[in-house]
N, C-alpha and C positions, 0 to 999 in steps of 0.2 A: 752640476746637473740638477735638474728639477723634474718633478713628476708631472704627468698629464693633468692631474687635478690642479696643480699649482699654476698651470698655464692654460686654464680653461679660457676659451675665446680666441685662441691662436688661429691664424689663417694659414691654410695649406697653400704654398706658392709653387711647389714642385714635388713630383713623386716619380719613382722609377725603380728599376731592377738593374743590378750590375753584377758582372761575373768577376771571379778572382783575377786580379791584375788590371782591372779597369780603373780609370782615374776620373775624378770630377773636380773641375776647377770652380771655386766659389770666390767671387770677387767682392762681396759685401764685407763691410767692416765688422758687423755683428750679425749672427744668424743662429737659428735654432734647428737642430737636426734630430729626428727621431729615427733611429735604426731599428726597424721592425724585426728584421732577421739578419743574421750574418755578423761580420766583423770588418772594421775598416781602420786605417791609420790616418789621423788628421795631421797634416804638416802645414803649419802656418808660415807665412813669408818671413816672420821674425825668427824662424828656426825652431820654434817650440813644436814638439810632437806629442801626440796622445793616441792611445789605442781606444777605439770605441767599440762597444759590444752591445748586442741587443738584449737589454735587461729591463725594458719598460720605462726607461728614463729619457728625458729630453736633454741633449747635449747642447750647452750654450758655448758657441765657438766664437773666438775673436779672430777675424780674418783681415785681409784675404788669405787664402791658402788652398791646399789641394787635399782631397780625399782619395786615398789609395785603398781599394777594396781588397781585403785579404781572402775572403770567401764569397760565394754567391750571396748577394745581399738585396734587401728590399728597404727603401728609405723614404722618408717624407721630409721635405724642407719646409719649415714653418716660419711665420712672422707673428710675433707676439702682439696681442691687442694692447699690451703694456710695453710700448716701444722704449720707454725710459728704464725698464728693468727693475721696477720697484716691487712687483707682485710677489716674487719668490721670497722677499725679505721684509714684507709688510709688517709683520709682528715685531721683528727685531728693530726695525726702523722706528716704529711708534714708541717702543719701550725706552729707547735711548733719546730720541729727539723731540717727542711730543711737547714736553713742558717748555723746552727752549723755543720751539717754533711757535707755540701759542703765545709766548711772551712777545715775540716779534709781531704776531697778529694783534695783540692787545694795543701795542704802540700804533699800529696802522689803523685800528678801529677807533682810536681816541679822537673824539670830536666829530665822528660821522653822525649826521643828523637823521638817525633812524626813527621813523614815526609809525604809528599803528596803521596797518593796511598796506604798508609798502612791501615790495618784492626785492630781495637782495640775493645775488648769486655769487658764489665763490667758485672760481675756475681753477682747475688743477688742485682740487681740495685735499687730495691725499688721504690721510687718516683723520682729517677733520679739524686740524688745529685752528685754522682761520674761522671756520664755522663756529667753533666754541667761543672764539673771541667776539664774533658778531652776536652770538647769543647773550654773552655777558653784557655787551654794549647796549643791546636792545632793552635791557631793564625789564624783561618780562612783558614788553609791549606785544601786541598782536601783529608781529612782523613775520612775513614768509621768508624763510631762508633755505636756499637750495645749494648743495655742493655737487660739483660735477668733476669726474675724473675717469680716465679710460682704464685705470688699473683696478680690476675687480676686487682683488684681495685687499687693496688699500681702502676701498669703499666698504668692504666687509668689516674692517677694523673700525672705521668711522661709525657704522651702525652699531657695532658691539659696544662702543664707548660713548653712546649718545648722551648728551648733556640734558639736564632737566630745566635749564634756564629759559629756554624758549624752543618751540618746535622747529625741527629742521628735517629736510629730506635730502637723500643722496641719490645721484643718478650716475650709473656706470656707462659712460659713453665718451668717444673721442670728441674733443671740443669742436673740431672742424666738421664733424658729422652731425652736430646738434642743429635742429631746425630752430634757429634763433628768431624770436618775435621781432616785430618792428616797433620801436619806441614804446615798450611796455614795462621795462625794468627800471627800478628807482636807483639801484646801486649795484656795482660789481666790484669784487676784490680779487686780487691775484697775489698769493703769498709764495714767494720764492719759486715762481713758475716761468716767467717770460724769458729768462735767459736760457731755458731748456727747449724753446720752441724753434723749429726750423723756419717756418713762415710766419714770423711775428706780425708782419704787415697785414696778412690776411685775417689773422685772429683778432687783432686790435680793431680793424675796420668793422668786423662783424659785431664786436662788443659795442662799438660806438653806435651802430645803427639800432641795436637792441635797447639802448637806453632812452628814456624819456628826455626831452629837452630839459636841460638843467640837471640831469642825472650825474651821479658821481662814479668815478672809477679810481680806486685806490690800489696801489701795487707796491710790493717790496721786492727788490732784486739785489743780488750780490754786487758790491762795488768791484771795479776791475782789479783793485789791489788787495782784495780780501785775503788776509793771512790764512784763513781756514781753507780756502780754495787752493792756495799755493801749496799748503801742506798735503792736501789730497793729491794734487798733481805730482808731487814728489814721490808719493807712495805707489803710483800706478805702475804696473809691470807691462801693461799693453800700450799700444801706440795711441796718440791722439788725446784731445781734451774731451770734456763733456759739456761745456757751456757753448751753446750755439750763438748767443748774442751777448754783447757787452752793454753796460749801462747807457752809454751814449747812443748806440744804435737803437736801443729800446726807446729812449727818449725821443729820438727822431721819428720813429714809427708812430708813437703816441701823438706827437704834434702834427704829423702829416695826416693822421686820421681826422683831425679837426678839434681835438681836445684842447682845452685851456688849462694851464697849470694854476692850481689854487695855492698849494704850498709844497715844500720839500723839506726833508729832514734826514738825519743819519742815525741809524740805530746800531749800537755796539753791545755785544755780550761776549762771554768767554765760555768755551767748552772745556770742562775740567774732568779728566778721567783718572782712575786710580793707578794706572800703569800704562806703559806704551802698548802692551798687548790689548788692553781695553780700548785704547784709541784705534788700534788696528781693527778691532771688531766693529767699532762705530763706522769706520770708513767702509768696511765690508757690508754694512747694512744699507748703504746708499746705492741706489740702482745702477746708474751708468758707470760710476767708478768701479764698482765691484765686478761688473761684466768684463772689464778690461784686466782684472786681476790686481791683487794688492801685494806689493813687495813686502817680504818679511826679513830680508837681509839688512834693511835699514829701518831702524825703529823711529817712530814719530815722537814728538814731545807729548807730555801728559796734559798740557793745557795749550789752548790756542784761541786767539781772538777771532770773532766773526764781525764783519762790518757790512751793513745793508743800507741801500738807498731807498728811502720811503718817499713816495710821490702820491699826491692827491690831485686829480684833474677832474674837470667837468665838461659835459657836453653843453655848448652854448644854449642859452634859454631860447634863442630864436632859431635854433637849428631844426631841421626836419628829421 
């Protein structure tokens, strides 16, 4: 459960009143429910049941399933502005993963030709790991760096831990709702983002158009055989995966948009925790997996390798 303040920016998609004995079928895989008054029983198609009461909290439900109202009730069905589920866990996620993710970002930033006066944008910036890597890479040059993410609490964490290496600005907005400029940006980065996007073709095409001719796009995504992802999938108690795209489908989208590959590389690191319970807490800090529930009847290993595909591409110099 989460509080209203944790889910600021959520959109109301349905509202209503129900009497005792009424039922409401919800067919979405993930949803948010605010029971303003009354009591209801949630019955997921997996067989999991939960009693919901009006206590000022938002119930995060993994569906599809059915609500059976126990008393006269008033409810709101919400859609989070943070569809990947990171907001409620932003602080915990940053505490555990920031250093690891920044190291991936530093590998991605290596060799980027950042020059004074340029504009660089990091999409899906989260708590700012890639922005910090770009700040270090810039070498205190007068470079404009902007991080964009729809998860407002992640953006709050990024502002709270702002680096002094170079100025950066953070924007809390859905990437597909951003009014992207035409051919004005010098470079774009995407750290561990593209595999989470439903319509990666749409996003990549918009990024392509926003870059200047010759502009660079550098991205890092999980490889399809990533041991870290396999471990997480093994721990999920709810149905379904959480990666929407594989590395080959992402590559195809990038090439279809018109980008030319400059170079590719593989980055490996290892996540080491002090105990299986600590690894469970790490998994629970990651948005989409934790929304599906994390099994505790099977304990994860205390260390696991992560493998990422790093790709640097450019918009052709003669492109419009």
